[in-house]
RODO-2510 file (C-alpha; in nm, 4 decimals, decimal comma):
residues 489
     n   res          X          Y          Z
     1     m    -0,2947    -6,3619     0,9954
     2     f    -0,2151    -6,1157     0,7437
     3     h    -0,4110    -6,0873     0,4329
     4     p    -0,3417    -5,8665     0,1159
     5     e    -0,6926    -5,7133     0,1237
     6     h    -0,6294    -5,5981     0,4792
     7     n    -0,3757    -5,3444     0,3046
     8     r    -0,6408    -5,1818     0,0720
     9     l    -0,7763    -4,8389     0,1504
    10     s    -1,1557    -4,6943    -0,0338
    11     a    -1,1032    -4,4051    -0,2502
    12     a    -1,2542    -4,1993     0,0297
    13     k    -0,9922    -4,2925     0,2638
    14     l    -0,7013    -4,2370     0,0543
    15     k    -0,8992    -3,8710    -0,0414
    16     a    -0,9019    -3,8329     0,3236
    17     l    -0,4849    -3,9407     0,3957
    18     s    -0,4221    -3,7323     0,0820
    19     r    -0,5805    -3,4187     0,1976
    20     h    -0,4489    -3,4502     0,5274
    21     a    -0,0978    -3,5194     0,4185
    22     r    -0,1190    -3,2015     0,1790
    23     s    -0,2181    -3,0110     0,4709
    24     l     0,0570    -3,1534     0,7060
    25     f     0,3403    -3,0783     0,4295
    26     r     0,1987    -2,7420     0,3744
    27     n     0,2142    -2,6455     0,7430
    28     l     0,6037    -2,7817     0,7682
    29     v     0,6742    -2,5810     0,4558
    30     r     0,5078    -2,2499     0,6549
    31     l     0,7058    -2,3481     0,9579
    32     s     1,0506    -2,4060     0,8101
    33     l     0,9843    -2,0814     0,5526
    34     l     0,8823    -1,8600     0,8444
    35     l     1,2324    -1,9543     1,0165
    36     a     1,4298    -1,8940     0,7128
    37     f     1,2611    -1,6189     0,5432
    38     c     1,1080    -1,3085     0,6346
    39     t     1,0061    -1,0029     0,4437
    40     s     1,1562    -0,7132     0,6361
    41     s     0,9002    -0,4871     0,8087
    42     v     1,0976    -0,1807     0,8515
    43     f     1,1103     0,0540     0,5460
    44     a     1,2018     0,4142     0,5277
    45     g     1,0787     0,6440     0,2448
    46     v     0,7933     0,7158     0,0657
    47     m     0,5290     0,5118    -0,1486
    48     m     0,3429     0,6296    -0,4556
    49     q     0,0350     0,4878    -0,5970
    50     g     0,1357     0,5310    -0,9893
    51     f    -0,2158     0,5023    -1,1280
    52     y    -0,5816     0,5534    -1,0728
    53     w    -0,9080     0,4374    -1,1719
    54     n    -0,9690     0,4654    -1,5618
    55     t    -0,6102     0,6278    -1,6435
    56     p    -0,5461     0,6538    -2,0040
    57     a    -0,4572     0,3887    -2,2482
    58     g    -0,0574     0,3429    -2,2705
    59     w    -0,0217     0,4496    -1,9015
    60     y     0,3349     0,2822    -1,8737
    61     n     0,4695     0,5735    -2,0930
    62     t     0,3183     0,8376    -1,8803
    63     m     0,4625     0,6493    -1,5682
    64     k     0,7807     0,6385    -1,6893
    65     a     0,7823     0,9943    -1,8193
    66     q     0,7665     1,0910    -1,4399
    67     a     1,0153     0,8674    -1,2838
    68     s     1,2922     1,1069    -1,2556
    69     g     1,0583     1,3934    -1,1050
    70     l     0,9260     1,1474    -0,8669
    71     k     1,3035     1,0351    -0,7353
    72     n     1,3738     1,4421    -0,7050
    73     m     1,0481     1,5849    -0,5436
    74     a     1,2197     1,8467    -0,3687
    75     g     1,6068     1,8837    -0,2808
    76     g     1,6897     1,5763    -0,3701
    77     y     1,4557     1,3504    -0,2060
    78     g     1,1431     1,1736    -0,3321
    79     i     0,9565     0,8265    -0,3353
    80     n     1,1379     0,5168    -0,2935
    81     r     0,9095     0,2844    -0,4079
    82     i     0,6219     0,2866    -0,6769
    83     w     0,3051     0,0477    -0,6910
    84     f     0,2166    -0,0527    -1,0495
    85     p    -0,1374    -0,1164    -1,1844
    86     v    -0,2409    -0,4953    -1,2266
    87     p    -0,0023    -0,6512    -1,5255
    88     q    -0,2087    -0,9335    -1,6505
    89     k    -0,3928    -0,9929    -1,9501
    90     s    -0,7654    -0,9739    -1,8555
    91     a    -1,1159    -1,0741    -1,9483
    92     s    -1,1972    -0,7343    -2,0377
    93     g    -0,9091    -0,6564    -2,2343
    94     g    -0,7867    -0,3262    -2,3134
    95     y    -1,0583    -0,1616    -2,0981
    96     s    -0,9598    -0,3481    -1,8022
    97     m    -0,7925    -0,2001    -1,5129
    98     g    -0,6501    -0,5738    -1,4356
    99     y    -0,8494    -0,7121    -1,1552
   100     d    -1,0696    -0,9609    -1,3899
   101     p    -0,7508    -1,1521    -1,4669
   102     y    -0,7430    -1,3950    -1,7626
   103     d    -0,3896    -1,5096    -1,8762
   104     y    -0,1296    -1,4401    -1,6261
   105     y     0,1920    -1,4812    -1,8593
   106     d     0,0521    -1,2498    -2,1189
   107     l     0,1656    -0,9084    -2,0222
   108     g     0,0812    -0,7284    -2,3426
   109     a     0,2568    -0,9493    -2,5970
   110     y    -0,0321    -1,1784    -2,7096
   111     s    -0,2973    -1,1179    -2,9590
   112     q    -0,5834    -1,1967    -2,7323
   113     n    -0,8499    -0,9816    -2,5665
   114     g    -0,8346    -0,7116    -2,7586
   115     g    -0,4228    -0,7414    -2,7409
   116     p    -0,1748    -0,7171    -2,8060
   117     g    -0,1230    -0,4957    -2,5250
   118     t    -0,2773    -0,4326    -2,1923
   119     h    -0,4716    -0,1341    -2,0910
   120     f    -0,1657     0,0288    -1,9730
   121     g     0,0835    -0,0839    -2,2417
   122     t     0,2686    -0,3852    -2,3943
   123     q     0,5222    -0,5712    -2,2386
   124     a     0,8089    -0,4193    -2,3731
   125     e     0,6670    -0,1070    -2,2296
   126     l     0,6421    -0,2446    -1,8985
   127     k     0,9679    -0,3468    -1,8509
   128     s     1,1303    -0,0387    -1,9643
   129     c     0,9199     0,1267    -1,7266
   130     i     1,0121    -0,0609    -1,4631
   131     a     1,3648    -0,0462    -1,5695
   132     t     1,3824     0,3539    -1,5470
   133     y     1,2281     0,3175    -1,2145
   134     k     1,4608     0,0928    -1,0903
   135     g     1,7644     0,2105    -1,2509
   136     l     1,6896     0,5279    -0,9944
   137     g     1,6651     0,3258    -0,6896
   138     i     1,2966     0,2865    -0,6700
   139     s     1,1500    -0,0350    -0,5999
   140     c     0,8479    -0,1222    -0,8285
   141     l     0,5584    -0,3058    -0,6780
   142     a     0,3103    -0,5900    -0,9014
   143     d    -0,0606    -0,5278    -0,7997
   144     i    -0,1467    -0,9122    -0,7767
   145     v    -0,4946    -1,0710    -0,7968
   146     l    -0,5148    -1,4188    -0,6231
   147     n    -0,8588    -1,4351    -0,5101
   148     h    -1,0525    -1,4799    -0,8415
   149     r    -0,9847    -1,5362    -1,2102
   150     t    -1,2196    -1,4687    -1,5004
   151     g    -1,2617    -1,5231    -1,8968
   152     g    -1,2685    -1,9273    -1,9144
   153     a    -1,4569    -2,1135    -2,1145
   154     s    -1,7644    -2,3014    -2,0019
   155     e    -1,6805    -2,6592    -1,8915
   156     a    -1,9199    -2,9314    -1,7069
   157     n    -1,8433    -2,9026    -1,3188
   158     p    -1,9204    -3,2698    -1,1566
   159     v    -1,8910    -3,0667    -0,8091
   160     a    -2,0724    -2,7503    -0,8098
   161     g    -2,2967    -2,9072    -1,0866
   162     g    -2,3810    -2,8095    -1,4661
   163     s    -2,1466    -2,5875    -1,6237
   164     t    -1,9065    -2,3186    -1,4896
   165     w    -1,6306    -2,0818    -1,6987
   166     t    -1,3612    -2,2596    -1,5717
   167     d    -1,1830    -2,3675    -1,8726
   168     f    -0,8188    -2,1852    -1,9117
   169     s    -0,6812    -2,4295    -2,1654
   170     g    -0,7129    -2,1409    -2,4267
   171     v    -0,4824    -1,9085    -2,2959
   172     a    -0,2360    -1,7876    -2,5568
   173     s     0,0263    -1,8257    -2,3218
   174     g     0,0108    -2,1654    -2,2513
   175     m     0,0469    -2,1341    -1,9033
   176     c    -0,1559    -2,1737    -1,6052
   177     k    -0,4334    -2,3988    -1,8181
   178     w    -0,6690    -2,4336    -1,5229
   179     h    -1,0050    -2,6461    -1,4952
   180     w    -1,2869    -2,6385    -1,2635
   181     d    -1,0779    -2,8685    -0,9960
   182     s    -0,8411    -2,4983    -0,9242
   183     f    -1,1641    -2,3231    -0,7919
   184     h    -1,3946    -2,3433    -0,5274
   185     p    -1,5852    -2,5643    -0,4803
   186     n    -1,3597    -2,8905    -0,5848
   187     s    -1,3232    -3,2148    -0,4400
   188     y    -1,0897    -3,1057    -0,1456
   189     h    -1,2240    -2,7758    -0,0327
   190     t    -1,5921    -2,6042    -0,0466
   191     a    -1,4989    -2,2140    -0,0014
   192     d    -1,2517    -2,0221     0,1532
   193     e    -1,3114    -1,6647     0,3233
   194     g    -1,5077    -1,4998     0,0317
   195     t    -1,5781    -1,4511    -0,3249
   196     f    -1,5666    -1,1696    -0,5774
   197     g    -1,8247    -1,0274    -0,8311
   198     g    -1,9229    -1,3652    -0,8942
   199     y    -1,6121    -1,4554    -1,0635
   200     p    -1,4427    -1,8149    -1,0371
   201     d    -1,3062    -1,8304    -0,6870
   202     v    -0,9404    -1,9655    -0,6930
   203     c    -0,9068    -2,2865    -0,4334
   204     y    -0,5001    -2,2394    -0,3009
   205     n    -0,5853    -2,5672    -0,0767
   206     a    -0,6312    -2,8198    -0,3933
   207     g    -0,5565    -2,7823    -0,7854
   208     s    -0,2928    -2,6166    -0,9716
   209     a    -0,2974    -2,2752    -0,8389
   210     y    -0,0956    -2,2929    -0,5393
   211     n     0,2245    -2,4059    -0,7255
   212     d     0,1323    -2,2109    -1,0360
   213     m     0,0886    -1,8247    -0,8605
   214     k     0,4125    -1,8942    -0,6601
   215     a     0,5961    -1,9658    -1,0014
   216     w     0,4194    -1,6764    -1,1642
   217     l     0,5480    -1,4205    -0,8880
   218     n     0,9205    -1,5354    -0,9600
   219     w     0,8433    -1,4942    -1,3360
   220     l     0,7316    -1,1533    -1,2613
   221     k     1,0694    -1,0521    -1,0899
   222     n     1,2730    -1,1668    -1,3748
   223     s     1,3632    -0,8769    -1,5874
   224     a     1,3779    -1,0699    -1,8994
   225     n     0,9731    -1,0509    -1,8174
   226     a     0,8792    -0,8023    -1,6335
   227     g     1,1443    -0,7097    -1,3253
   228     f     0,9262    -0,6383    -1,0140
   229     d     1,0220    -0,6855    -0,6699
   230     g     0,7578    -0,6696    -0,4508
   231     w     0,3887    -0,7279    -0,4548
   232     r     0,0706    -0,5314    -0,3392
   233     y    -0,1822    -0,8150    -0,2851
   234     d    -0,5569    -0,7437    -0,3840
   235     y    -0,9056    -0,8219    -0,1730
   236     c    -0,7167    -1,0304     0,1050
   237     k    -1,0203    -1,0937     0,2775
   238     g    -1,1441    -1,3313     0,0037
   239     f    -0,8477    -1,5977     0,0967
   240     d    -0,6589    -1,7303     0,4090
   241     s    -0,3520    -1,5089     0,5043
   242     w    -0,1382    -1,8240     0,4794
   243     t    -0,2067    -1,7669     0,1004
   244     v     0,0316    -1,4329     0,0920
   245     h     0,2477    -1,6094     0,3595
   246     d     0,3475    -1,8937     0,1156
   247     m     0,3619    -1,6214    -0,1612
   248     n     0,5679    -1,4508    -0,0264
   249     a     0,8433    -1,6876     0,1191
   250     a     0,8087    -1,8345    -0,2166
   251     s     0,9112    -1,5227    -0,4114
   252     s     1,1337    -1,3465    -0,1456
   253     p     0,9804    -0,9760    -0,2395
   254     t     1,1330    -0,6723    -0,1072
   255     f     0,8442    -0,5464     0,0609
   256     s     0,4652    -0,6799     0,0185
   257     v     0,1654    -0,4950     0,1414
   258     g    -0,2005    -0,6388     0,1334
   259     e    -0,5431    -0,4707     0,1151
   260     y    -0,6919    -0,6145     0,4059
   261     w    -0,9934    -0,3580     0,3968
   262     d    -1,0858    -0,3494     0,7446
   263     a    -1,0799    -0,0366     1,0288
   264     n    -1,0294    -0,2724     1,3221
   265     t    -0,6783    -0,2723     1,3473
   266     g    -0,6987    -0,5802     1,5664
   267     l    -0,8481    -0,7837     1,2835
   268     v    -0,5593    -0,6279     1,0603
   269     d    -0,2957    -0,7162     1,3093
   270     t    -0,4101    -1,0785     1,3123
   271     w    -0,3763    -1,0751     0,9601
   272     v    -0,0405    -0,9027     0,9273
   273     s     0,0958    -1,1696     1,1617
   274     g    -0,0670    -1,4794     0,9597
   275     a     0,0563    -1,3384     0,6069
   276     n     0,3787    -1,1887     0,7079
   277     s     0,3115    -0,8664     0,5286
   278     s     0,2479    -0,5105     0,5985
   279     a    -0,0934    -0,3749     0,5324
   280     f    -0,2922    -0,0570     0,4317
   281     d    -0,4408     0,1284     0,7305
   282     f    -0,8152     0,2096     0,6560
   283     a    -0,8626     0,2890     1,0377
   284     a    -0,6256     0,5923     0,9722
   285     y    -0,7783     0,6499     0,6548
   286     y    -1,1485     0,6695     0,8094
   287     t    -1,0330     0,8798     1,0967
   288     l    -0,8628     1,1067     0,8683
   289     q    -1,1811     1,1388     0,6927
   290     t    -1,3763     1,2653     0,9276
   291     i    -1,1440     1,5309     1,0510
   292     c    -1,0230     1,6606     0,7071
   293     n    -1,4302     1,6596     0,5759
   294     n    -1,5673     1,8235     0,8787
   295     t    -1,4835     2,2035     0,7953
   296     s    -1,6644     2,3050     1,1040
   297     g    -1,3998     2,1416     1,2916
   298     g    -1,5571     1,9074     1,4593
   299     g    -1,3099     1,6212     1,3908
   300     y    -1,0735     1,4978     1,6860
   301     l    -0,7387     1,5194     1,6089
   302     p    -0,6163     1,2996     1,8857
   303     d    -0,7961     1,0225     1,7670
   304     l    -0,5042     1,0079     1,4910
   305     l    -0,2692     0,8280     1,7992
   306     d    -0,5318     0,5839     1,8775
   307     p    -0,3886     0,2607     1,8115
   308     n    -0,7790     0,1485     1,7823
   309     k    -0,8206     0,4199     1,5053
   310     c    -0,4902     0,4268     1,3341
   311     y    -0,2834     0,1180     1,2651
   312     a    -0,0146     0,3042     1,2440
   313     a    -0,0122     0,4066     1,6201
   314     k    -0,0250     0,0591     1,7084
   315     n     0,1888    -0,1165     1,4542
   316     p     0,3951     0,1463     1,2725
   317     t     0,6600    -0,1027     1,0931
   318     r     0,3618    -0,2830     0,9152
   319     a     0,1287     0,0191     0,8591
   320     v     0,0898     0,1661     0,5355
   321     t    -0,0939     0,4913     0,5316
   322     f    -0,2597     0,6933     0,2486
   323     v    -0,5182     0,9605     0,2300
   324     a    -0,6737     0,8150    -0,1150
   325     n    -0,6504     0,5391    -0,3797
   326     h    -0,8296     0,4207    -0,6768
   327     d    -1,0948     0,2511    -0,4644
   328     t    -1,1346     0,5137    -0,1754
   329     d    -1,1122     0,8911    -0,2791
   330     q    -1,3652     1,0049    -0,0230
   331     i    -1,1965     1,3025     0,1699
   332     s    -1,3379     1,5734    -0,0454
   333     t    -1,1992     1,8718     0,1474
   334     d    -0,8818     1,9629     0,3232
   335     k    -0,6950     1,6542     0,1843
   336     m    -0,3322     1,8116     0,2876
   337     l    -0,4189     1,7822     0,6703
   338     g    -0,4140     1,3748     0,6164
   339     y    -0,0733     1,4266     0,3812
   340     a     0,0650     1,6499     0,6371
   341     f    -0,0018     1,3428     0,8945
   342     i     0,0922     1,0322     0,7186
   343     i     0,4071     1,2100     0,5675
   344     t     0,5346     1,3164     0,9099
   345     y     0,3891     1,0653     1,1192
   346     k     0,4551     0,6768     1,1588
   347     g     0,4155     0,4287     0,9133
   348     y     0,5074     0,4123     0,5736
   349     p     0,2929     0,6638     0,3517
   350     c     0,1516     0,6173     0,0389
   351     i     0,1032     0,9247    -0,1973
   352     f    -0,1790     0,8730    -0,4597
   353     w    -0,0956     0,9458    -0,8314
   354     q    -0,4048     1,1533    -0,8885
   355     d    -0,3795     1,3565    -0,5962
   356     y    -0,0227     1,4532    -0,6677
   357     f    -0,0155     1,5298    -1,0545
   358     n    -0,4214     1,5701    -1,1423
   359     y    -0,5638     1,7519    -0,8193
   360     g    -0,2482     1,9735    -0,7741
   361     l    -0,1348     1,8934    -0,4418
   362     a     0,2425     1,8262    -0,5059
   363     t     0,2682     2,2284    -0,4335
   364     g    -0,0617     2,3056    -0,3705
   365     g    -0,4014     2,2027    -0,1611
   366     g    -0,4211     2,5227     0,0528
   367     s    -0,5528     2,8812     0,0002
   368     g    -0,2799     2,9552    -0,2846
   369     s     0,0349     2,7608    -0,3276
   370     g     0,4287     2,7655    -0,3868
   371     w     0,7370     2,7061    -0,1658
   372     g     0,6250     2,5265     0,1711
   373     n     0,2749     2,4061     0,0701
   374     g     0,2181     2,0697    -0,0752
   375     i     0,3088     1,7221    -0,0916
   376     k     0,6609     1,7745    -0,2161
   377     q     0,7922     1,9695     0,0669
   378     l     0,6355     1,7410     0,3103
   379     v     0,8242     1,4692     0,1516
   380     w     1,1511     1,6826     0,1734
   381     c     1,0875     1,7119     0,6021
   382     r     1,0144     1,3536     0,6492
   383     e     1,3232     1,2497     0,4001
   384     k     1,6036     1,5347     0,5034
   385     l     1,4807     1,6433     0,8280
   386     a     1,3918     1,2641     0,9839
   387     g     1,5904     1,0646     0,8008
   388     g     1,2903     0,8903     0,5988
   389     g     1,1483     0,7157     0,9201
   390     p     1,0219     0,9621     1,1771
   391     n     1,0967     0,8398     1,5331
   392     i     0,8138     1,0428     1,7160
   393     e     0,7376     1,1858     2,0359
   394     i     0,4011     1,3191     2,1281
   395     l     0,3903     1,6856     2,2182
   396     k     0,0171     1,7942     2,2735
   397     s    -0,2587     1,5622     2,2720
   398     n    -0,5355     1,6991     2,4545
   399     d    -0,7032     1,9549     2,2579
   400     g    -0,9352     1,8184     1,9836
   401     d    -0,8542     2,0661     1,7190
   402     c    -0,4621     2,0994     1,7902
   403     l    -0,2202     1,8205     1,7639
   404     i     0,1593     1,8794     1,8146
   405     y     0,4063     1,6016     1,7638
   406     g     0,7954     1,5773     1,6905
   407     s     1,0411     1,3522     1,5331
   408     y     1,3439     1,2834     1,6975
   409     g     1,6732     1,3736     1,5035
   410     s     1,9837     1,1819     1,4114
   411     s     2,2513     1,4326     1,3131
   412     s     2,2903     1,8341     1,3115
   413     s     2,1798     1,7863     0,9249
   414     s     1,8905     1,5657     1,0038
   415     p     1,7805     1,7132     1,3180
   416     g     1,3955     1,6329     1,3435
   417     y     1,1002     1,8331     1,3529
   418     i     0,7691     1,9665     1,5114
   419     v     0,4624     1,9177     1,3803
   420     i     0,1540     2,0978     1,4393
   421     i    -0,2141     2,0349     1,2687
   422     n    -0,5171     2,2542     1,3332
   423     d    -0,8449     2,2018     1,2324
   424     n    -1,0396     2,4729     1,3939
   425     p    -1,2188     2,6624     1,1069
   426     s    -1,1123     3,0200     1,1491
   427     v    -0,8148     3,0645     1,4158
   428     w    -0,4648     3,0177     1,4458
   429     k    -0,3790     2,7444     1,6882
   430     g    -0,0549     2,7075     1,8816
   431     a     0,0988     2,6335     2,2328
   432     t     0,4410     2,6205     2,4242
   433     v     0,5331     2,2515     2,4068
   434     t     0,8684     2,0736     2,5563
   435     t     1,0825     1,8531     2,3076
   436     a     1,3392     1,5743     2,4522
   437     n     1,4803     1,6206     2,0635
   438     g     1,8464     1,7839     2,1427
   439     y     1,9286     1,8771     1,7832
   440     l     1,6436     2,1446     1,8438
   441     k     1,7450     2,2906     2,1457
   442     n     1,8930     2,6419     2,1540
   443     q     1,7915     2,6797     1,7937
   444     t     1,5961     2,9150     1,5884
   445     l     1,3180     2,7058     1,4543
   446     k     1,1557     2,7454     1,0863
   447     a     0,8445     2,6500     0,9562
   448     y     0,9785     2,4786     0,6256
   449     a     0,6361     2,3236     0,5498
   450     w     0,2592     2,4911     0,5795
   451     s    -0,0658     2,5430     0,4742
   452     s    -0,4097     2,6616     0,5033
   453     t    -0,7357     2,6367     0,3386
   454     v    -0,8745     2,9564     0,4484
   455     s    -0,8256     3,2615     0,2792
   456     g    -0,5907     3,4760     0,3570
   457     q    -0,4018     3,2436     0,5856
   458     n    -0,1812     3,0276     0,3819
   459     y     0,1470     3,2221     0,4986
   460     q     0,4651     3,0879     0,6569
   461     p     0,4401     3,1124     1,0399
   462     n     0,7266     3,3281     1,1891
   463     n     1,0206     3,1775     1,3347
   464     q     1,0361     3,0476     1,6975
   465     f     1,3317     2,9819     1,9449
   466     c     1,3632     2,6585     2,1075
   467     d     1,5501     2,7072     2,4495
   468     g     1,8085     2,4754     2,6512
   469     n     1,5111     2,3010     2,8057
   470     g     1,3121     2,2344     2,4802
   471     n     1,0608     2,4800     2,5244
   472     v     0,9192     2,5926     2,2237
   473     q     0,6118     2,7346     2,0836
   474     a     0,4342     2,5855     1,7723
   475     w     0,1645     2,7616     1,5743
   476     a    -0,0180     2,6699     1,2526
   477     a    -0,3226     2,8807     1,0595
   478     p    -0,6668     2,7542     1,0595
   479     r    -0,7281     2,4342     0,8537
   480     g    -0,4007     2,3834     0,8270
   481     y    -0,0432     2,2668     0,9647
   482     a     0,3160     2,3626     0,9882
   483     v     0,6577     2,1518     1,0362
   484     y     0,9376     2,3302     1,2139
   485     s     1,2839     2,2262     1,2307
   486     v     1,6358     2,4244     1,2518
   487     n     1,6503     2,7389     1,0573
   488     g     1,8900     2,7375     0,7947
   489     l     1,9260     2,4169     0,6620
***
């Protein structure tokens, strides 16, 4: 016989059913969005990280002043995307680089935590800077910190016990006024992948954060507020990959890249698949570090072609390669060997602002400087000669000191190139190779980019003739590189 009591569920059962329903609903949403939306995975061009650690205050105006020059580094070619610093007001206010987020909707408009303004400038200055870059056709990425939040007031926490600094009801914007149940641990979820710096760890399985952060990303895209069109996700080892996937699906960025800090390319590939995002190529960074810093030539250049030691060799449409960033600037010698590789090889290269402007690598980096040297000329080679997205053929990979590869061409005005990198400390290295690139055959090839840090060796290699069978010699100076293509372009 039916009895009303049989239809009652305990609070514990209701909680369990609610948790199960949420999980089921989220998985269904993810599946439907995966079918309907996918962040594009193939990107030509070159990206720049538009800041470094402890940039001067008021940085947005500095970025804005360089926009035109970054669009036209050489011969009308330059970057097509720039990564901005973390935009929101942070707990340490005007001293903060943004990685201690406090009030997401304060981009420098509210008088709190040392404001108005963030360390980088006011909201008006941010909007003006973004508008300038986008007006030049340059995409703008915001640095997004999803893992943690800090600066809240103390409140009683019935799950963690005692008090936690998780009361954000006092933020000046009045938005994202979270409490302890939006952090770990709460009644539904104990922990996720990781914590950072002892800061309150945001929970996306329960509480307000999941929907609030999706709404915030869309708010950041609106030019009335900021105008960003893509995301760089910070500390992606701190939370599940589906979080990035769902944030992308909700906000439809033109591009996203995650800081999944690991040199294991298999793990990175798994994260990329789950997140539906590109990832920084830490494997290539560490491989380049070994090669560039070993001035005796003890590095092994063919490692750069190993998919276990270079994510761009494994999954080039998802790899964002780099030589340095605000956290990793340990390549202390011959850094241009690294830039020669990432700019002319597969993957999506990211130039570090400090290398380009502060360290003189825009037109230098070798023993001397000038036309042919530096990052600018390498960008011209990638964009002009390889159409912004090199299609690579390996030409010589059996010499630890000498690596030769090329990019196929697409037309007589964009004929591709041949690259040789030499990490020998004292002698020029070269070889006769055979290219299948028809645009280079029966042509005299000229070195359009080159460098060497060895005194007296930083000069342009001689022209070389590529015969009808594709046979041609390629030479590079010690601790240097050269990029050859059709003479007269």
